[in-house]
C-alpha positions in Angstrom: 29.3 187.1 -121.8 30.1 189.8 -124.5 27.6 190.8 -127.8 28.1 189.2 -130.7 26.1 191.0 -133.8 25.1 188.1 -136.6 27.5 189.5 -138.8 30.8 188.6 -136.6 29.8 185.5 -135.6 29.1 184.3 -139.6 32.1 186.4 -140.1 34.3 183.7 -137.6 32.8 180.8 -138.9 33.4 181.9 -143.0 37.2 182.5 -141.6 37.0 178.9 -139.8 35.1 177.4 -143.0 37.5 178.8 -146.0 40.5 177.8 -144.1 39.5 174.2 -143.3 37.6 173.9 -146.9 39.5 176.8 -148.9 36.4 177.7 -149.8 34.9 180.9 -149.4 31.9 180.8 -148.4 28.4 182.2 -148.5 25.5 182.3 -145.3 23.0 180.9 -146.8 25.2 177.5 -149.1 24.7 174.1 -147.9 27.7 172.7 -147.0 26.9 169.3 -147.1 25.0 169.3 -150.5 28.1 170.9 -151.7 30.3 167.6 -152.2 33.2 169.7 -149.8 32.0 169.1 -146.4 31.1 165.2 -145.3 28.8 164.9 -141.9 32.1 163.3 -140.7 33.3 167.6 -140.5 30.3 168.1 -138.1 31.9 167.2 -135.2 35.4 169.5 -136.0 32.5 172.0 -136.7 31.3 170.9 -133.5 34.0 171.7 -131.4 35.0 175.0 -133.1 31.3 176.5 -132.4 31.6 175.4 -128.5 35.3 176.6 -128.2 34.9 180.2 -130.3 31.6 181.7 -128.5 31.9 180.1 -125.3 28.5 177.4 -125.8 27.6 173.8 -125.4 26.1 172.5 -127.8 24.0 169.0 -126.8 21.0 166.9 -127.1 18.9 167.9 -129.6 21.6 171.1 -130.7 23.4 168.1 -132.1 21.3 168.2 -135.3 23.0 168.1 -138.4 20.2 171.0 -140.2 22.1 173.3 -136.8 25.3 173.3 -139.0 24.3 173.0 -142.4 25.1 176.6 -143.7 26.3 179.6 -141.9 23.1 181.5 -141.1 21.9 177.8 -139.3 25.1 177.8 -136.9 24.7 181.6 -136.5 21.7 181.3 -135.1 22.2 178.3 -133.2 25.5 180.5 -131.3 22.9 182.9 -130.5 20.6 181.2 -129.1 22.5 178.9 -127.1 24.4 182.1 -125.9 21.0 184.0 -124.7 19.5 181.3 -122.9 20.7 180.2 -119.4 22.0 177.4 -118.7 20.7 174.0 -117.9 17.3 175.2 -120.6 
């Protein structure tokens, strides 16, 4: 797996979110508290994150808090890209 910086991950996430919502997001803004996206949008985020970063988001990692901010998603991606499969 190629190495991605936190900045590169956040940049891809912001690009996706901006394209979908027409809002430019800062890394620490709560997407759901903003009222711009709903919890249903989380599934779109999951599908994007899995495809864009070649990871599987399963079980406890599907928690809404992991998708609340760009920074939280970036941390999730970084962790899942480092952990061996099946852990």
